[in-house]
N, C-alpha and C positions, 0 to 999 in steps of 0.2 A: 502230260503234263496237266493238272484241273485248271479250270477257269479263273478259278480262285488265284493262284499259281501266275499265271497269265496278266492277270489284271493287277496285282502285285510287280510284276516286271516292267510294267506300263509305266507304273507309277513310282519306280523306282527308279528309271530311266529320267523321269520328268522330274524328279530329285536330283538326278548329276548334270543335266542342266541348270539348273535353280542356281547349283554347288559354284558352277562354273561361273556366273555371274556375279556372285556372293563374291568367290574368292579375288575375282577384279586380276590387275596386271602381276604381270612372273614376280615373284621376288626380286628385288632390289630394284627395278625399274619405280619409277617416282610418279605416283597418281597427277592425274592433271584434274579432279575433279575438286570443285571448292566445298569449302564445310556443309555450305547450306545444297549443296547437289548430293552429297554422301549423308544427309539427313534425309533427301530424298530418295533416294536410291536405296537405304535402309528401309525407308515405309514401304515402297513397291514390292521389294523383296519379300518382307514379310505378307504381305495383303494375297501375292502370289501364293506363296509356301501353301497359307491356309484354303486359296481356291483351290488347286492341286490335291491337297490333302482331302478335303471337304467333298471335290468328285470322284474319287477313290473309294471314300467310303459309300459314295451311292451305287458307284457299281458292284462291290462288294455286296451291300443289302437286295440291289436287282438282282446282282448273280444265284445269291442264297435262295432269295425267293424263288426264282427258276427251278430251281434245282429240289426245291421242297415241292413244286406244284406237282412235279414230275412222281415225285413218291408218295405221296399221301393219297387215301382213299377219297378225299371229299375237305371242304369246307371245317367240318368238325373236328380234324385234326390241326386249325390254324385257330390262334385266340378270336372269339368270338367279336372282339370290338373290330376284325381288321376290315369286315366290309363295310361296314360305317364308317370308320376313318376313310376306306379310296373315296367314299360315296364326299363324304366333306372336303377332303384333298383338290377332288374332279371338279365339286364346284365353285369351291372357293377358286382356285386355278381361272375355269373358264369367267365368273363371275369379273375377274383383272383385266380379263382381255379384251381389248378395243374390238367391237364388232366388225369397224373395216379390216381386220386382219381374221377375223372369223371366218368373214366373205370370201376374205384372198386364200384358206386353205381350208374351204368348205369341205374336200374330199377328207383330206386329213382329218380335220374336226368332226365327221361324220364317224369316223372307223373308231375316233378313240370315244365317243359315246357310244357307240354300240359295246365295246370292249370292255368300259365302264359298268353299262346294266347287264349285259352277261356275267359278270365275275359277280356285282353284287346282289341283282335279283334273282338270277339264274344258276347262280352257285356253278359257274363252267370256269375250270382252272385252267383248262388249256387259252382263255382270255387275256391278252399282254395288257395288266395294269402295272408295269414292275417297276416305270419312271414313276407314278403317281406313288406307287407304297413306300419308293427309296427317297421323296421329296422332302426335303427339311425345311420348315419351318425359319428356327434359327441358328445361329450357327454351330459347326458341328462339335459340340464341345461332348465330353463326354456323358453326359446325363444325355443329350438329343442322339447321337449314336449308341446309347444303351434301349432308348426307347425305339430306335428304327428295327434294332434288332428284336426286341420283345414281341412289337406289334406281328413279327411272320413266325413265332415262337421260339425264340433262340435266347435264352436266359444269360444273363452273367459276361457277356461276351466282353465288359471291358480283364477283367481277370483275366478269362479264359486267353488273350492276346496278349497279357503281360508273360511270356515262356520262354523269349527270344533272349538266349546269356549274353548274347550284347547289350540288349536293353539292360539286363539287369547288373551287366558291367558298366551302363552310361551312368546309370544311375547310382550303384553303389549301394545298394540292399538288398542282402540274397531271401530275407524272408519274403516267401509270398505275401502275404498278406499286407506288410508295410510296404511294399515294392507295388503294390497295386496301388495302395492311398497314395504315395509319391506319384506315381506316373498320372493319375488322374488331378495331382493337385500341379504339376510341371504342366499338362493338356490344358487345364482351366486358364492358367496364368497365361500360357500362349494367347488364346482367343481373346483373355481381357487385354495384351498389349497391342493385339490386332483391331480391335474395337477403338481403344484411345486414339490408334493412328488414323483410323478409318475416319475418326468424328473430330479429331481436332491435329488436323494436319500443319497447321500452323506452328504448333505449341516449340517446335525447334528442338526436338530429342528424340532419336528411335536408334533401333538395335543395330548394335556393330556387329562387323562379320562374324567376329568371332560366336557370338550368342546365338545370330541366324544359322550360320553350320554347325552348333549344336542343336539347336529346333530341328534342323534338318535330320541329323541323325538320330535325332529321339523318334519322329515321325517316319523315317524309315523303318527302328527298330521294330517298335508298336505295330506298323501296317505288316511287317514280315512275320508278325506272332499273330496279324489278326487272319492273316491267307493259311497258317497254320492251323489255327484252330477251325476256321473253315472246312478245310482240307480232313479233318476229324471228325465234326458235324455231319459233314455229307462223304461217305468211305466211298472209293471207287463201286460201280455195281457189277456185280457178275455180268457181264451176258450171256445169255440164257440159246441156246438152239443152233450155237455155232460147232461148225464141224473143226473133231479136231486135225 
């Protein structure tokens, strides 16, 4: 099983756990939650789903970057802007870190800086900068996800990820180009709801259990499509020099 599939299995398990929470008490029982508590629970579930999904995308970007580093002959096979982006992301992150925390993690910080210098200036692909590469500045909307994959030379990842038959059935659109557009709109709409909730929790409205469970299935099927797309992007390498 590939690392991409393992990442998806972990992601799917997290979605299963969240689904149990959202579904709530067994059918036929009386919920003890007040209306305000139900709103809070819906908001919390939506925010948690966004966090789980964002972490999954970051994990897949990290795995894809590491896999590509093992397969290319040098920096020239990555987009030219990658080294500069790694440099800027790293410096921005360090600038936001309080110096007291830097002092507390001095050895870790030194190692991180060494990896950044080795990767960006000495062009050493063995240096581990995968967390920096996968760091997202904004919500993990389709545009942000596509940018992270483009940075490491993987184009059209949204379209490549819309290949799960269950995703087609969920959206109800068989034509690929229309399906990609519809999925992109659904993902964007979810993050808009997520942001509205995060910035106006007192508004008195949240997603209900049915809507959240539909969101979970959207992310599950799209996430499975992403894992499959990356398996195609990075087929298993033949192991040489092994005795039969």
